C-alpha positions in Angstrom: 0.0 0.0 0.0 1.4 3.4 -0.9 2.3 5.9 1.8 1.9 9.6 2.2 4.5 12.1 3.4 3.9 15.7 4.5 7.0 17.8 4.8 6.3 21.0 6.7 8.9 23.6 7.5 7.8 27.0 8.7 9.2 30.0 10.6 8.5 33.7 10.6 10.3 36.0 8.2 12.4 38.7 9.8 13.6 39.2 13.3 11.0 36.8 14.8 12.7 33.8 13.3 14.2 31.4 15.8 15.2 28.6 13.5 16.2 28.3 9.8 13.4 25.7 9.3 13.3 25.6 5.5 16.9 24.8 5.2 16.1 21.2 6.1 13.8 20.6 3.1 16.5 20.1 0.5 18.1 17.5 2.7 14.8 15.7 3.2 13.9 16.1 -0.5 17.1 14.2 -1.4 15.6 11.1 0.4 13.6 8.8 -1.9 9.9 9.2 -1.1 9.5 5.5 -0.3 12.2 5.8 2.3 10.6 8.8 3.9 7.4 6.9 4.2 8.8 3.5 5.0 6.6 2.0 2.2 7.1 0.6 -1.3 5.9 3.8 -2.9 4.8 7.2 -1.5 3.4 10.5 -2.4 5.2 13.5 -0.9 3.7 17.0 -0.2 6.1 19.8 0.7 5.3 23.1 2.4 8.1 25.6 2.7 7.5 28.6 4.9 3.7 28.7 4.1 1.9 32.1 4.6 -1.6 31.1 5.6 -2.8 28.6 8.2 -5.7 27.6 6.0 -3.3 26.5 3.3 -1.5 24.2 5.8 -4.9 22.9 7.0 -5.9 22.0 3.5 -2.8 20.0 2.8 -2.9 18.3 6.2 -6.5 17.4 5.7 -5.8 15.9 2.3 -2.9 13.9 3.7 -4.9 12.7 6.6 -7.7 11.4 4.3 -5.3 9.3 2.3 -5.3 5.6 2.9 -2.1 3.9 3.9 0.6 5.0 6.3 1.1 8.7 6.9 4.4 10.3 8.0 4.5 14.0 8.9 7.8 15.8 9.3 7.4 19.1 11.1 10.3 21.6 11.5 9.7 25.1 12.9 9.0 27.1 16.1 6.3 27.0 18.7 4.4 30.0 20.1 1.5 30.7 22.4 -1.3 33.0 21.4 -1.7 35.8 23.9 -5.5 35.4 24.4 -6.1 31.7 24.9 -2.5 30.6 25.6 -2.8 27.8 23.0 0.3 26.5 21.2 0.7 27.4 17.5 3.2 26.6 14.8 4.5 29.9 13.6 4.2 30.6 9.9 5.9 33.1 7.6 3.7 36.1 8.6 3.5 35.2 12.3 4.5 37.9 14.9 4.1 37.7 18.7 1.0 39.9 18.4 -0.7 38.0 15.6 0.0 34.3 16.5 -3.7 33.6 16.9 -4.5 34.6 13.4 -1.3 33.9 11.4 0.0 30.8 13.2 -1.2 27.2 12.7 -3.0 26.1 15.9 -1.4 22.9 17.1 -4.7 21.3 18.0 -5.5 21.2 14.3 -3.0 18.4 14.0 -5.0 16.4 16.6 -8.3 17.3 15.0 -7.4 16.3 11.5 -5.6 13.1 12.5 -8.2 11.8 14.9 -10.0 9.6 12.4 -6.9 7.8 11.3 -6.5 4.2 12.5 -4.1 3.8 15.4 -0.6 2.9 14.4 -1.0 4.3 10.8 0.4 7.8 11.5 3.9 8.9 12.5 5.0 12.5 13.4 8.7 13.5 13.5 9.1 16.9 15.1 12.0 19.3 15.3 10.8 22.4 17.1 12.2 25.5 18.8 10.1 27.1 21.4 9.9 30.8 22.1 10.3 32.0 25.7 6.6 31.8 26.6 5.9 28.4 25.1 9.1 27.1 26.7 7.8 28.2 30.1 4.4 26.6 29.2 6.2 23.3 28.5 8.2 23.6 31.7 4.9 23.9 33.6 4.0 20.3 32.5 2.0 21.0 29.4 1.9 18.4 26.7 2.1 19.0 23.0 -0.8 16.7 22.1 -0.9 15.1 18.7 -3.7 12.7 19.5 -3.9 9.2 20.8 -2.6 6.3 18.8 0.0 8.2 16.7 3.7 7.7 17.0 5.5 11.0 17.9 9.2 11.3 18.0 11.6 14.3 18.0 12.7 17.2 20.1 11.6 20.6 21.3 14.6 23.0 21.9 14.5 26.0 24.2 14.8 29.5 22.7 18.2 30.1 21.1 20.4 32.8 22.5 19.9 36.5 21.6 21.0 37.1 17.9 21.4 33.4 17.4 19.5 31.4 14.8 18.7 27.8 15.8 19.4 24.9 13.5 17.1 22.0 12.8 19.8 19.5 13.9 17.4 16.7 14.8 15.7 16.7 11.4 18.9 17.2 9.4 20.4 14.2 11.2 17.2 12.1 10.6 17.5 13.0 6.8 21.2 11.9 6.9 20.2 8.6 8.4 17.5 8.1 5.8 19.8 9.0 2.9 21.5 5.6 3.5 18.5 4.3 1.6 16.8 2.3 4.4 14.1 3.4 6.7 14.4 1.8 10.1 11.5 1.6 12.4 10.6 5.0 13.7 11.8 4.4 17.3 15.1 3.0 16.0 15.4 6.0 13.6 14.8 8.3 16.6 17.5 6.6 18.7 20.0 6.7 15.9 19.4 10.4 15.6 19.9 11.0 19.3 23.1 8.8 19.3 24.6 10.9 16.4 23.6 14.2 18.1 25.1 13.2 21.4 25.3 16.2 23.8 23.5 18.5 21.3 20.1 17.4 22.8 21.1 18.4 26.4 18.4 20.7 27.7 15.9 19.8 25.0 12.5 18.2 25.6 12.8 14.9 23.7 9.6 13.2 22.5 9.3 9.5 22.1 6.0 7.7 21.9 5.5 4.6 19.8 1.8 5.2 19.0 -0.7 2.4 18.9 -3.6 1.9 21.3 -1.6 1.9 24.5 -1.7 5.6 25.4 -1.6 9.3 24.6 1.6 10.6 23.0 3.8 12.2 25.6 7.4 13.2 26.2 10.2 10.9 27.1 13.8 11.6 28.0 17.0 10.8 26.1 20.4 10.6 27.7 21.4 14.1 28.7 17.9 15.5 28.1 16.1 17.6 30.7 12.4 17.4 31.4 10.1 20.5 31.4 10.5 20.8 35.2 14.3 20.8 35.0 14.9 17.3 36.3 17.5 15.3 34.1 16.5 12.0 32.8 12.8 11.9 33.5 9.8 13.6 31.8 6.2 13.3 33.0 3.5 11.9 30.8 -0.2 12.9 30.6 -2.4 11.8 33.4 -5.3 10.6 31.2 -4.8 7.2 29.6 -6.3 6.3 26.3 -9.0 3.7 25.9 -7.8 0.1 25.6 -9.4 -0.2 22.2 -8.1 1.3 18.9 -8.9 5.0 19.4 -9.5 6.1 15.8 -12.2 8.4 17.1 -11.7 10.8 20.1 -12.6 9.6 23.5 -16.0 10.3 25.1 -15.7 13.3 27.5 -16.0 12.5 31.2 -15.2 9.4 33.2 -16.4 5.9 32.3 -17.6 3.7 35.0 -15.7 0.4 35.5 -18.8 -1.6 34.6 -19.3 0.2 31.2 -19.2 -1.8 28.0 -15.9 -1.8 25.9 -15.3 1.5 24.1 -17.3 1.6 20.8 -14.9 3.6 18.7 -13.2 0.5 17.4 -16.5 -0.8 16.1 -17.2 2.5 14.3 -13.8 2.4 12.7 -14.2 -1.2 11.6 -17.6 -0.4 10.1 -16.3 2.6 8.2 -13.3 0.6 6.9 -15.7 -2.1 5.7 -17.9 0.5 3.9 -20.8 0.0 6.3 -21.5 3.7 6.7 -25.2 3.3 7.6 -24.4 0.9 10.4 -21.7 3.2 11.8 -24.1 6.2 11.8 -26.9 4.1 13.4 -24.5 3.1 16.2 -23.3 6.7 16.7 -26.9 8.0 16.6 -28.0 5.5 19.3 -25.0 6.5 21.5 -25.9 10.2 21.0 -29.5 9.6 22.1 -28.3 7.7 25.2 -25.9 10.5 26.1 -28.6 13.1 25.6 -31.0 11.3 27.9 -28.3 10.7 30.5 -26.5 14.1 30.4 -28.7 16.5 28.4 -28.7 17.3 24.7 -26.1 20.1 25.1 -23.7 18.0 27.2 -20.1 17.3 26.1 -21.0 13.6 26.0 -23.9 14.1 23.5 -22.0 16.7 21.4 -19.1 14.2 21.2 -21.3 11.7 19.4 -22.8 14.5 17.2 -19.3 15.4 16.1 -18.6 11.7 15.4 -21.7 11.5 13.2 -20.6 14.6 11.3 -17.2 12.9 10.6 -19.0 9.7 9.6 -21.1 11.6 7.1 -18.0 13.1 5.7 -16.4 9.7 5.3 -19.6 8.4 3.7 -19.3 11.2 1.1 -22.5 13.0 2.3 -21.1 16.6 2.6 -24.5 18.1 3.1 -25.3 16.0 6.1 -21.9 16.5 7.6 -22.3 20.3 7.1 -25.7 20.3 8.7 -24.5 18.3 11.7 -21.5 20.6 12.3 -23.8 23.6 12.1 -25.9 22.0 14.8 -22.9 21.3 16.9 -21.7 24.9 16.7 -25.1 26.2 17.5 -25.4 23.9 20.5 -22.1 24.9 21.9 -23.0 28.6 21.6 -26.4 28.0 23.2 -24.5 26.3 26.1 -22.6 29.5 26.7 -19.4 28.7 25.0 -17.5 31.7 23.6 -17.5 32.3 19.9 -13.7 32.1 19.8 -13.6 28.9 21.9 -11.5 26.2 20.0 -14.4 23.7 19.8 -16.8 26.3 18.5 -14.4 27.6 15.9 -13.6 24.0 14.9 -17.2 23.2 14.3 -17.8 26.3 12.3 -14.7 25.7 10.2 -15.7 22.1 9.5 -19.2 23.1 8.6 -17.7 25.7 6.1 -15.3 23.1 4.6 -18.1 20.5 4.1 -20.4 23.2 2.7 -17.8 23.8 0.0 -18.1 20.2 -1.0 -21.9 20.2 -1.5 -22.7 19.9 -5.2 -26.5 20.2 -5.1 -27.4 24.0 -5.6 -30.6 23.9 -3.6 -29.0 22.2 -0.6 -26.0 24.5 -0.9 -28.2 27.6 -0.8 -30.2 26.3 2.2 -27.0 25.4 4.2 -25.2 28.5 3.0 -27.8 30.8 4.6 -27.4 28.9 7.9 -23.6 29.1 7.6 -23.7 32.8 6.9 -25.7 33.3 10.0 -23.2 31.2 12.0 -20.2 33.0 10.5 -21.7 36.3 11.6 -21.3 35.0 15.1 -18.2 32.8 14.7 -15.9 34.4 12.1 -13.1 32.0 12.9 -9.4 32.6 12.3 -9.6 32.6 8.5 -10.0 36.2 7.4 -12.9 36.9 5.1 -14.8 33.6 5.9 -18.2 35.4 6.0 -17.4 37.3 2.8 -16.6 34.0 1.1 -19.9 32.5 2.1 -21.8 35.5 0.8 -19.9 35.5 -2.5 -20.7 31.8 -3.0 -24.4 32.4 -2.1 -24.6 35.1 -4.8 -23.2 32.7 -7.3 -25.6 30.0 -6.2 -28.6 32.3 -6.8 -27.8 32.2 -10.5 -27.9 28.4 -10.6 -31.0 26.4 -11.1 
């Protein structure tokens, strides 16, 4: 089965640049695609210093939708936005004051990869943190990429004043791969650390094998220092993943010990077998049960509504997916969540994306009116989103 590779190197232009991220791309590009992916054949997508977060999202979404193994190589720098204190990958136009609008929100990686089967996705990270995000990491925060995905790499502290960091981890990984053989990811990671030696001292080193055993978290390499400054040991997240294959996100809230096995594996199996109606029926039943037990606006019920929206997308029913995401966004707003809350923005963005895929003019007009109303309340991070909906609606008025 062919693999897919996404090469992403990004850093701000000008004095805000902490690392020469794009310099690693020619070295990675010299590696045969099949070796980058660890498969017989592979498709490679390269993003060098992208300008817009939406462009990165589009490429990531396409890569995540591909069948077969996916390997994502990310080189760049990490920043926190000043309003919500959420981590972002800085892009070419990012400044400390505009991180929220010009950076790539890190939780978009988790959101876009969450439907991929456990064990099919690998991320290799070589990141430099700015001062704020480094303190955030030192406080015990985890750069979450989603359960079930292998995550290896390093996060380096801010380089010294007037010093430009180097993507030493990714350069070394490319050098190892240029031998023409792709070792297992954990072995590749260890080879890189061995070659770097003391260069990783003081870095946060990430090593999680993926699979259904837990949530990706940091691990220490020899000479590494954890976020709290203790050599040789780094804490892991306190919430374990479900014991089943977590292709869908976990249900919010605790699960009693007497509960039935987690149903996400059943949903994933049904989708992979093409039994989309069966998957939706199961998710609908779970949504109804959660609504009765916790209320229709509860996180538990909205979780299953979001799963149903994703299932509709996988079934090729963009209109149903859009309608469901619109309902989720409306329910979150009605529950008192802020218009710029990540889950509200994500629902609006996904509704917008699915609306763009609706081909029936009548349905597109109907959903577009609802989307325009939502975009008036939840403009999101993409500038001009409401204007885009209005332009498309004007064009739809001319179609019959």
